[in-house]
C-alpha positions, 0 to 999 in steps of 0.5 A: 576877771582877767583881760583873757578870759572868756566874756560874753558878747554883750555881758548880762551886767552891761544891761545890754539887750539880749539877742541871744541865750545860751540854754543847758540842762546839766548835771555834773558829778565829776570833774571832768563833767565840770570841765566839759561844760566849761568847754561848751559854754566857751565854744559860744564865744561871739554867739550867746549874750548870756548864759542860763543853766538848770542844774540837776539837784544831783549835781555837785557844787562844781556846776555853780562854780563854772556858772559863775565864772561866766555870770550865768543865770542858774537854777537848781531843779529836782530831775522829773524824769523828763528831759522836755520839762527840764529844757522848758524850764530853762527856756523860761529863764531866758531872756534873748530874742533867740535861744541856742541849745547846747548839752554839757557833752557838746561843743561848737567846732564851727558856728558859721553864720548863726550869730549873724542870722539871728542879728539879721533876724530874717530867718525862720523860727528854728536854725538847724546845723550838723551834730558829729556824734562820737558814742566813744565806748562802743567802737562805732564811727562817729555819725553826722546828724542834723539837729535843732541849734536855735529857735525864737525865743516864743511861748508857742515854741517848746519841748515835748517828750520825756526823752529824745525830746521834740521841739514843737510849735514852730512854722519853719525851719532853715539852714544858715550855712556850716554849723558843726557841733561836736557831741562826745558822749564818752562816759556813762555810756550803759547808764545812759542807754539804761536811763533812756530805756526807762524814760521811753517806757514811761513816755509810752504809757503816756502816748500809747501807739506811738511809732517813735518809741519802739525803734528807740527802745530797740537801739537801747 
Protein backbone atom coordinates (compact mmCIF):
# COMPACT_ATOMS: atom_id res chain seq x y z
CA UNK A 1 0.00 0.00 0.00
CA UNK A 2 1.41 3.37 -0.95
CA UNK A 3 1.96 6.09 1.69
CA UNK A 4 -0.86 8.11 0.11
CA UNK A 5 -3.38 5.26 0.25
CA UNK A 6 -6.29 5.31 2.65
CA UNK A 7 -5.57 3.62 5.96
CA UNK A 8 -7.91 2.99 8.86
CA UNK A 9 -7.54 4.80 12.18
CA UNK A 10 -6.06 1.64 13.67
CA UNK A 11 -5.54 -1.02 10.97
CA UNK A 12 -6.81 -4.47 11.83
CA UNK A 13 -3.35 -5.91 11.17
CA UNK A 14 -1.97 -3.79 14.05
CA UNK A 15 -4.25 -5.66 16.53
CA UNK A 16 -5.09 -2.37 18.21
CA UNK A 17 -8.35 -2.09 20.18
CA UNK A 18 -11.25 -1.32 17.86
CA UNK A 19 -13.34 1.67 18.90
CA UNK A 20 -15.43 2.02 15.75
CA UNK A 21 -16.52 -0.46 13.09
CA UNK A 22 -17.92 0.72 9.77
CA UNK A 23 -20.68 -1.72 8.79
CA UNK A 24 -22.17 -1.86 5.30
CA UNK A 25 -24.50 -4.16 3.38
CA UNK A 26 -23.72 -3.83 -0.31
CA UNK A 27 -24.85 -4.92 -3.75
CA UNK A 28 -22.28 -4.13 -6.44
CA UNK A 29 -23.22 -4.93 -10.02
CA UNK A 30 -21.48 -2.19 -12.03
CA UNK A 31 -18.12 -0.38 -11.98
CA UNK A 32 -19.97 2.81 -10.95
CA UNK A 33 -21.39 1.06 -7.88
CA UNK A 34 -17.92 -0.19 -7.00
CA UNK A 35 -16.64 3.40 -7.20
CA UNK A 36 -19.43 4.58 -4.90
CA UNK A 37 -18.58 1.87 -2.40
CA UNK A 38 -14.95 3.00 -2.44
CA UNK A 39 -16.03 6.64 -1.91
CA UNK A 40 -18.23 5.64 1.03
CA UNK A 41 -15.44 3.79 2.81
CA UNK A 42 -12.89 6.52 2.11
CA UNK A 43 -15.22 9.10 3.68
CA UNK A 44 -14.81 7.37 7.06
CA UNK A 45 -11.12 8.33 7.23
CA UNK A 46 -10.46 9.33 10.83
CA UNK A 47 -13.67 7.65 12.07
CA UNK A 48 -13.49 3.89 11.53
CA UNK A 49 -10.94 1.40 12.82
CA UNK A 50 -12.27 -1.51 10.77
CA UNK A 51 -14.53 -2.06 7.77
CA UNK A 52 -17.15 -4.81 7.70
CA UNK A 53 -18.95 -5.64 4.46
CA UNK A 54 -21.86 -8.04 4.07
CA UNK A 55 -21.97 -8.55 0.32
CA UNK A 56 -25.13 -9.55 -1.52
CA UNK A 57 -24.34 -12.76 -3.39
CA UNK A 58 -25.60 -11.19 -6.63
CA UNK A 59 -22.61 -8.82 -6.56
CA UNK A 60 -19.72 -8.97 -8.99
CA UNK A 61 -16.18 -9.70 -7.71
CA UNK A 62 -15.61 -5.92 -7.74
CA UNK A 63 -17.23 -5.79 -4.29
CA UNK A 64 -14.50 -7.97 -2.75
CA UNK A 65 -11.84 -6.13 -4.76
CA UNK A 66 -12.85 -2.84 -3.14
CA UNK A 67 -13.05 -4.47 0.27
CA UNK A 68 -9.51 -5.82 -0.03
CA UNK A 69 -8.25 -2.28 -0.63
CA UNK A 70 -9.32 -1.48 2.94
CA UNK A 71 -8.46 -4.80 4.60
CA UNK A 72 -12.19 -5.28 5.17
CA UNK A 73 -13.86 -8.14 6.98
CA UNK A 74 -16.18 -9.57 4.30
CA UNK A 75 -18.92 -12.14 4.05
CA UNK A 76 -21.02 -13.04 1.03
CA UNK A 77 -24.63 -13.63 1.97
CA UNK A 78 -27.69 -14.75 0.05
CA UNK A 79 -30.27 -11.98 -0.15
CA UNK A 80 -33.18 -12.91 2.16
CA UNK A 81 -35.63 -10.13 1.28
CA UNK A 82 -34.83 -8.38 4.55
CA UNK A 83 -32.55 -5.41 5.06
CA UNK A 84 -32.69 -5.83 8.84
CA UNK A 85 -31.43 -9.42 8.64
CA UNK A 86 -28.50 -8.29 6.49
CA UNK A 87 -27.69 -5.43 8.87
CA UNK A 88 -27.80 -7.69 11.91
CA UNK A 89 -25.50 -10.13 10.12
CA UNK A 90 -23.03 -7.29 9.54
CA UNK A 91 -23.25 -6.17 13.17
CA UNK A 92 -22.32 -9.68 14.32
CA UNK A 93 -19.04 -9.41 12.41
CA UNK A 94 -18.07 -6.11 14.05
CA UNK A 95 -15.65 -5.91 16.96
CA UNK A 96 -15.80 -2.17 17.75
CA UNK A 97 -17.46 -0.63 20.78
CA UNK A 98 -19.43 1.49 18.29
CA UNK A 99 -20.87 0.68 14.86
CA UNK A 100 -21.23 3.34 12.16
CA UNK A 101 -23.63 2.60 9.30
CA UNK A 102 -23.40 3.74 5.69
CA UNK A 103 -25.08 2.55 2.51
CA UNK A 104 -22.95 2.26 -0.61
CA UNK A 105 -24.64 5.39 -1.99
CA UNK A 106 -23.71 7.37 1.12
CA UNK A 107 -20.63 9.26 2.15
CA UNK A 108 -19.68 11.55 5.00
CA UNK A 109 -19.61 15.24 4.10
CA UNK A 110 -19.05 16.49 7.64
CA UNK A 111 -18.34 13.86 10.31
CA UNK A 112 -18.30 16.58 12.97
CA UNK A 113 -17.55 15.39 16.48
CA UNK A 114 -18.58 11.79 15.83
CA UNK A 115 -15.21 10.18 16.52
CA UNK A 116 -14.61 12.42 19.55
CA UNK A 117 -17.98 11.48 21.06
CA UNK A 118 -17.14 7.79 20.74
CA UNK A 119 -13.70 8.33 22.28
CA UNK A 120 -15.15 10.18 25.27
CA UNK A 121 -17.74 7.41 25.67
CA UNK A 122 -20.17 9.75 27.43
CA UNK A 123 -22.85 9.85 24.75
CA UNK A 124 -26.07 7.79 24.82
CA UNK A 125 -26.63 4.50 22.97
CA UNK A 126 -27.30 6.07 19.57
CA UNK A 127 -25.85 9.07 17.70
CA UNK A 128 -27.94 10.79 15.03
CA UNK A 129 -27.05 13.17 12.20
CA UNK A 130 -28.33 14.86 9.05
CA UNK A 131 -28.81 12.99 5.79
CA UNK A 132 -29.01 15.03 2.58
CA UNK A 133 -31.03 12.83 0.24
CA UNK A 134 -30.56 13.48 -3.49
CA UNK A 135 -33.15 11.51 -5.44
CA UNK A 136 -31.52 12.33 -8.74
CA UNK A 137 -34.00 10.84 -11.20
CA UNK A 138 -37.38 12.30 -10.30
CA UNK A 139 -36.50 16.00 -10.36
CA UNK A 140 -37.32 16.66 -6.72
CA UNK A 141 -34.98 18.92 -4.71
CA UNK A 142 -32.73 17.30 -2.10
CA UNK A 143 -34.37 16.43 1.21
CA UNK A 144 -32.73 16.81 4.61
CA UNK A 145 -33.65 14.02 7.01
CA UNK A 146 -32.57 12.90 10.46
CA UNK A 147 -31.01 9.45 10.62
CA UNK A 148 -29.17 7.03 12.87
CA UNK A 149 -25.42 7.34 12.32
CA UNK A 150 -23.88 5.13 14.99
CA UNK A 151 -24.82 2.97 17.95
CA UNK A 152 -23.10 1.03 20.66
CA UNK A 153 -22.38 -2.59 19.81
CA UNK A 154 -24.57 -4.51 22.20
CA UNK A 155 -26.90 -7.50 21.69
CA UNK A 156 -29.92 -5.48 22.82
CA UNK A 157 -29.63 -3.06 19.86
CA UNK A 158 -30.82 -4.64 16.64
CA UNK A 159 -32.54 -3.85 13.35
CA UNK A 160 -36.11 -4.89 12.61
CA UNK A 161 -38.49 -4.90 9.59
CA UNK A 162 -37.78 -5.99 6.03
CA UNK A 163 -37.61 -2.53 4.45
CA UNK A 164 -37.10 0.98 5.84
CA UNK A 165 -35.68 -0.92 8.78
CA UNK A 166 -35.90 0.39 12.34
CA UNK A 167 -33.24 0.35 15.05
CA UNK A 168 -34.65 -0.99 18.33
CA UNK A 169 -33.42 -1.83 21.81
CA UNK A 170 -31.64 1.41 22.66
CA UNK A 171 -32.40 3.57 25.69
CA UNK A 172 -31.34 7.02 24.54
CA UNK A 173 -30.03 8.94 21.54
CA UNK A 174 -28.50 12.34 20.91
CA UNK A 175 -26.93 14.69 18.39
CA UNK A 176 -23.25 15.48 18.89
CA UNK A 177 -22.99 18.47 16.59
CA UNK A 178 -23.14 18.91 12.83
CA UNK A 179 -22.85 15.48 11.20
CA UNK A 180 -23.84 15.40 7.54
CA UNK A 181 -24.08 12.41 5.21
CA UNK A 182 -24.87 12.72 1.51
CA UNK A 183 -27.12 10.05 -0.04
CA UNK A 184 -27.04 10.00 -3.84
CA UNK A 185 -29.73 7.66 -5.12
CA UNK A 186 -29.18 8.38 -8.80
CA UNK A 187 -29.42 4.89 -10.28
CA UNK A 188 -32.09 2.18 -10.52
CA UNK A 189 -34.66 4.44 -8.83
CA UNK A 190 -37.65 2.62 -10.36
CA UNK A 191 -36.11 -0.73 -9.44
CA UNK A 192 -35.67 0.42 -5.85
CA UNK A 193 -39.31 1.48 -5.60
CA UNK A 194 -40.55 -1.85 -6.97
CA UNK A 195 -38.32 -3.78 -4.58
CA UNK A 196 -39.37 -1.67 -1.60
CA UNK A 197 -43.07 -2.08 -2.43
CA UNK A 198 -42.64 -5.87 -2.54
CA UNK A 199 -40.77 -5.94 0.77
CA UNK A 200 -43.31 -3.68 2.45
CA UNK A 201 -46.12 -6.00 1.35
CA UNK A 202 -44.25 -8.94 2.87
CA UNK A 203 -43.64 -6.91 6.02
CA UNK A 204 -47.33 -6.04 6.20
CA UNK A 205 -48.20 -9.74 6.26
CA UNK A 206 -45.81 -10.25 9.17
CA UNK A 207 -47.06 -7.13 11.01
CA UNK A 208 -50.78 -6.85 10.19
CA UNK A 209 -52.34 -3.52 10.98
CA UNK A 210 -49.03 -1.69 11.02
CA UNK A 211 -49.65 2.00 10.39
CA UNK A 212 -46.16 2.62 9.04
CA UNK A 213 -46.44 0.44 5.92
CA UNK A 214 -49.49 2.13 4.43
CA UNK A 215 -47.81 5.51 4.04
CA UNK A 216 -44.59 3.95 2.78
CA UNK A 217 -46.46 1.86 0.21
CA UNK A 218 -48.20 5.00 -1.03
CA UNK A 219 -44.80 6.60 -1.58
CA UNK A 220 -43.78 3.65 -3.78
